[in-house]
Legacy VTK file of the C-alpha trace (Angstrom):
# vtk DataFile Version 3.0
C-alpha trace
ASCII
DATASET POLYDATA
POINTS 62 float
68.460 -11.539 -66.102
71.561 -10.247 -67.757
75.040 -11.587 -67.229
76.173 -8.683 -65.007
73.388 -9.284 -62.468
74.102 -13.004 -62.523
77.812 -12.365 -61.907
77.065 -10.061 -58.948
74.691 -12.612 -57.442
77.309 -15.352 -57.851
79.925 -13.166 -56.152
77.671 -12.571 -53.108
76.576 -16.203 -52.801
78.455 -18.091 -50.069
76.846 -21.518 -50.468
79.805 -22.742 -52.498
82.234 -21.843 -49.712
80.223 -23.883 -47.226
80.217 -26.802 -49.634
83.993 -26.616 -49.970
84.324 -26.613 -46.180
82.211 -29.757 -45.895
84.139 -31.479 -48.670
87.448 -30.707 -46.954
86.161 -31.921 -43.578
84.781 -35.103 -45.119
88.061 -35.763 -46.916
89.951 -35.289 -43.645
87.693 -37.766 -41.835
88.056 -40.318 -44.628
91.833 -39.823 -44.610
92.007 -40.370 -40.860
89.899 -43.495 -41.193
92.216 -44.910 -43.842
95.259 -44.069 -41.699
93.750 -45.852 -38.695
92.900 -48.924 -40.751
96.404 -49.025 -42.212
98.058 -48.787 -38.801
95.819 -51.355 -37.105
95.732 -53.859 -39.973
99.142 -55.471 -39.373
98.475 -55.985 -35.673
95.083 -57.555 -36.224
96.438 -59.894 -38.908
99.217 -61.027 -36.557
96.789 -61.503 -33.677
94.355 -63.389 -35.912
97.117 -65.708 -37.064
98.192 -66.388 -33.476
94.620 -67.167 -32.441
94.160 -69.422 -35.464
97.336 -71.341 -34.643
96.336 -71.699 -30.983
92.881 -73.008 -31.864
94.270 -75.395 -34.483
96.618 -77.044 -31.990
93.944 -77.698 -29.384
92.731 -81.241 -29.054
89.006 -81.849 -28.933
87.618 -84.986 -27.433
87.296 -86.950 -24.361
LINES 1 63
62 0 1 2 3 4 5 6 7 8 9 10 11 12 13 14 15 16 17 18 19 20 21 22 23 24 25 26 27 28 29 30 31 32 33 34 35 36 37 38 39 40 41 42 43 44 45 46 47 48 49 50 51 52 53 54 55 56 57 58 59 60 61
């Protein structure tokens, strides 16, 4: 197979375009996941601290 035929076949092939689409979609999903974690993190740390303090001050016994 000579280089010219290989170049024409490469030009017609669309598998690479589909791969790029999937990579972009995956990157967007990962980015959204990171954004959600970053926005929820502070609230969960504050809530966890409040729960920890409330449990620590409770008296156990009878």
